N, C-alpha and C positions, 0 to 999 in steps of 0.2 A: 133250049132245054129248061125245064122246070127245076128249082132246087127243091129237094125234100125236105119238108119241114119236120121238127122233131113231134113226136106223140104228145109231149107234154112240155109246157112252157119251161124255159130255163131257169126261171125262179123257183119253180116247184121242186125243182131237183135238190136234193140234199147229199152235201158230202161229208164222209165220216173220217176221221183222221187215224190212221193205224200207228204210224210214226212220223219224224220229222220230214219225211221224204214221200211218203204214200198216202194217199187220199183216195177212197173208193166211193161209188156212188150208191147211197141208199135206196132201196126199194121203198115205196110210199107206206106199204102195209106192214113193214119189218122194223123190230126195234132195232137200235144201234148195237146193242151187244149181239143180237143174232146176226147182224150183218157183218159185224168183225170175225165172228165165230165161222160164218160160211166162208169168208176170204181166208182165213187162217187154215181151215180145213182143205180149201182148195190148193192154196200153196203148200202144204204138207203132201197131199197127193202128188202134184206135179214133182216135188221135189223127190220122192221116193220112186217116181216111175223113170227118174234119168238113169241112164246106163253110165256108171263111172268106169273110166279105163285106166287101171293102174299098170305102170310099167315098171 
């Protein structure tokens, strides 16, 4: 079975730092700030969609 190679070389990928523990991959045609904003919006949507159970 052959290994599936990534579409782009690993060196071409760029990581953006959100905080000390979180790094996300940046799209090639997107600015750093737009990448951070997209991540934080996605995080907020995920957080608001959780059903918190109160006892």
